[in-house]
C-alpha positions as CSV (number, residue, x, y, z in Angstrom):
1,M,122.4,161.4,58.0
2,K,125.4,159.3,58.8
3,L,126.5,156.8,56.2
4,L,129.7,154.7,55.8
5,V,132.0,155.4,52.9
6,K,134.9,153.2,51.8
7,Q,137.4,154.3,49.2
8,P,139.6,151.6,47.6
9,G,142.6,150.7,49.7
10,Q,141.4,152.8,52.7
11,Y,139.5,152.1,55.9
12,P,135.7,153.0,56.0
13,E,134.8,156.4,57.3
14,V,131.5,157.7,58.7
15,K,130.4,160.7,56.7
16,E,127.5,163.1,57.0
17,F,125.1,163.3,54.0
18,N,122.4,165.9,53.4
19,E,118.9,164.2,53.2
20,G,117.6,167.1,51.0
21,D,120.1,166.4,48.2
22,L,120.9,162.7,49.0
23,L,120.8,161.3,45.4
24,A,123.3,163.9,44.1
25,E,125.5,163.4,47.1
26,L,125.5,159.6,46.7
27,Q,126.3,159.9,43.0
28,A,129.2,162.2,43.8
29,A,130.4,159.8,46.5
30,V,130.5,156.8,44.2
31,G,131.5,158.6,41.0
32,G,128.4,157.9,38.9
33,Y,124.9,156.6,38.8
34,I,124.1,154.5,41.8
35,E,123.4,150.8,42.1
36,T,122.3,149.1,45.3
37,V,123.3,145.7,46.6
38,P,121.5,144.4,49.7
39,I,123.9,143.2,52.4
40,S,121.3,142.5,55.1
41,D,117.6,143.0,55.7
42,T,118.2,146.6,56.7
43,L,121.5,147.7,54.9
44,V,122.5,148.2,51.3
45,L,125.8,148.8,49.6
46,I,125.7,151.6,47.1
47,A,128.2,151.6,44.2
48,D,128.7,153.2,40.8
49,E,126.4,151.3,38.4
50,E,129.0,151.6,35.5
51,G,132.1,151.4,37.7
52,K,133.4,148.2,36.0
53,L,133.2,149.8,32.6
54,K,135.6,152.7,33.6
55,R,139.2,152.1,32.7
56,D,140.7,153.7,35.8
57,S,138.5,151.8,38.3
58,V,140.2,150.0,41.2
59,I,138.8,147.0,42.9
60,N,137.5,147.9,46.4
61,I,135.8,144.8,47.8
62,V,135.0,141.2,46.7
63,L,131.7,139.5,47.1
64,P,132.0,135.9,48.1
65,F,129.3,133.3,47.8
66,K,129.7,129.9,49.5
67,G,133.4,130.5,50.0
68,N,134.1,131.5,46.4
69,I,134.6,135.0,45.1
70,T,131.8,135.5,42.6
71,D,131.9,139.2,42.0
72,Y,133.7,142.4,42.9
73,V,132.9,146.1,43.4
74,V,135.2,148.9,42.0
75,G,135.6,152.4,43.1
76,P,134.2,154.1,46.3
77,V,131.2,152.5,48.0
78,V,128.7,153.8,50.5
79,I,126.7,151.7,53.0
80,A,123.3,153.0,54.0
81,G,120.3,151.8,55.9
82,I,117.0,151.2,54.2
83,T,113.5,151.9,55.5
84,R,111.2,149.0,56.5
85,G,109.5,149.0,53.0
86,G,112.9,149.3,51.3
87,D,111.8,152.5,49.5
88,D,114.1,155.0,51.1
89,F,117.7,155.3,52.4
90,R,118.2,156.2,56.0
91,G,121.2,156.9,58.3
92,L,123.1,154.3,60.2
93,N,123.1,153.8,64.0
94,K,126.2,152.8,66.0
95,R,125.4,149.0,65.8
96,E,125.0,149.2,62.0
97,I,128.1,151.2,61.6
98,S,130.0,148.5,63.5
99,F,128.5,145.7,61.5
100,A,129.1,147.4,58.2
101,T,132.7,148.3,59.1
102,N,133.3,144.6,59.9
103,W,131.5,143.5,56.8
104,L,133.6,145.7,54.6
105,D,136.8,144.7,56.4
106,V,136.6,141.0,55.6
107,R,135.8,141.8,51.9
108,S,138.4,144.5,51.3
109,V,141.1,144.0,48.7
């Protein structure tokens, strides 16, 4: 499945993930246990759950709310689609890749 990966200080890239070993691949991609943050009704941001606790972590994106920066995400992030029930991850289509790339671009540090 195609997902969008963004390393700190770099442009997002579309990468292929194996559905059969998805959890392990997502954990490897973000560098730890995964945490999800909804960014739309059909997309989630996946980050390292303990990323802010790691000394060598670099801020990747900021999360504004009503014009003010209220939070930030460190380390690599992945954007994936979610199924209708929200129970499973799914690959991204071209429209979602475009949306997610723009979403990340305006929040990048």
